[in-house]
N, C-alpha and C positions, 0 to 999 in steps of 0.2 A: 934487374929482382923482379920476382915472377910478385905478382899480385890475384890474390883468393878472393873473389866473394862468393858470400853466405847467403843462398837466398832460404829466405824462412816464409813459411804461407803465414795468412793472417794470423790464426788460431797458433803456430809452435811461436813465433815472436809475443804474442801475448803473454805465453808460458815463460819464455825468456827473459824480457822485461818484469814481470810478480814476482820472479825466482829472483833475480838482482834486488828487487825493492824490498820485499816483504824480511825482515828482521830474523834472524835465526831466536828460536825460542829458549834456546838458553843465554844468550847476550844478553846483557843489562844495559849499557848505554858509556859513554869516556866518563872520565871525571869531574863535577861539575859544580862551582858555585862555593868553589874553595873563600869564598870570603864574604860568606851569609850572604849575599845583597834581597835575596828573592826567599819569602816576597817583601822582605823589609817592614820595619817597625819602631817609630819614634818612640824613646822610653825604652823599656824593653817592658814584656812578653814571660809570661809560664807557660810549657808545652810540657804537656804531659805524656808518656810513655805510647806509642804507636803517635805523635803526634810527627810533624814533616816538618821543616826547613827547609825548604825547598824540594832536592835530591834526597837532605839526613834526614834520617828515623834518629827518633826517641828511642831508645831498646832497653833504657835499665831509666828507673825514678822521676823525674825529670828538670828541665833546664831552666836558664833563663838569656830569652833571644832579642838583640836591638840592638841602638843606636849606644846605649850606658845600661847595662845588662846590672854592673856590681860597682856600683856609684864609680866607674872607669871607662872615661870615653873609650869608643875599639881603635886602633889601633890606625886602623884610613877614618880622622874627624869628619863625621857623620853621616859612614861605614857605618854594617852592623855586625857585631860579634855575638860570642855565645859566652856562658857561663855556665858550666857543667853541673856545677852545685845548684838547682832551684829551690827545691827547700831539703835538699838530703842530697846526697850523692846521684850523677845522673853521669848517661854513657850518649854520644848521637853516633850512627853508622851509616854509611854511603857504599853499596858496592857499584861495582861497574869493571867494565872489557879490561883485562888483561893479558898478556901469554906470559911465555916465561923468562925475562928479561928482567935484571934490576932497577930496581924503580929508586929515586929519592923524592923523600914528604918533606917539604919545608912549612913552617909555620910559624907564630908568632904566640907565645905564652904570656900571661898575665897572671895577677892573684888579686881578687878582689879588694877593696881599698879596707874591710874591717878587719885582715889577716894582719892587721898591723908588725906583729912580733911571731906569725907562726908559718909555715911552710906551708906552699898549696904545692899538690900532687896528684899526676894525672897516668894513665897507661894509655899506650897507643897500638893499636892490637892489630896487623893486617896479616891477615889471612892468621896462619897456626905461630906467628912471630909477636914477642909480646917484646915496648919499649919502653922504658917510664922513665920522669919527665919531674923538677922539682925546682921549684920558683920560691925564695926563700929570702930572711933577712940575710946580709945587707943591704939586698933589688928593694927596691922601694916597693909595697903594692903600687896598683896602676902603672906599673912598668914594662913595658913589650921587649920581649925579651925574645932572637932568635933561636926558633931551635930545627933540627933533622933528625932526620935516620933515612935509613938504606931496608927496603926488603924486596926479593926477590918474588914476584907473582905467580903466581898460578893460574894456566887457563882452565875456562875459559872468564872468569870473572877472581876476583877478590873483592873484601866485603873492609873495610878500616874503621875503624873505630877509636874515640878519643873516649876514654872513660877519667872520672875524678874518681882519686883514691883519697881524699882528702876528708876527715869525719875532725871539721873544722867546729866549732863556738864562738858565731854560730855556722847550723847549723846550714845554712843558707849560702857559704861562704866560702866559696872553693875556686879553683884554675877556668881559666876564661882562653879559648882560644881564636885565634883570628887569620884571615887570608893562607891557605892552606892551599899550596899547589903539590901536582905532581909530578915528573918527570922522569922518560925513560932514562937512563945513564950508562946499561951495557944489556947486549945479548948473550945470551950463554951457547 
């Protein structure tokens, strides 16, 4: 077995190391904080458009965020979750690195306790793909239900969005999400 060694001058070595450590300007980041624990908030707080919840950005309207944003405990006791209807319809998004394989997104969905006999609906968008979810009676409000969808990623990044489509009475009562996770399913 032959071994080769490459000798680089100090300046060339510095350029090589810098090239490896500087992120590409088109790269976003890996998907993160699907359980909404950053920064964390006891009770709840209303976050307006362009506000952030860790790596998530509020892109439409406003949302309620914290340990009990919809008179409902989050799926993980003491953890944080998001009510997608702050004072009306809201949405959150995160852009992350992807390539062209198929991804699976798992999340938990509930609805505000004030929606006793009303449904809560949301759309999840991944790139140009749209998926619709409903939480309705006979499932009791405040009950967490596992949901999922799959999407084909695009390179170099994909934006995932969760947006309420609930025009409820009261307007601040809508769908809740928690424990979002994304994993690669297959390569194309």
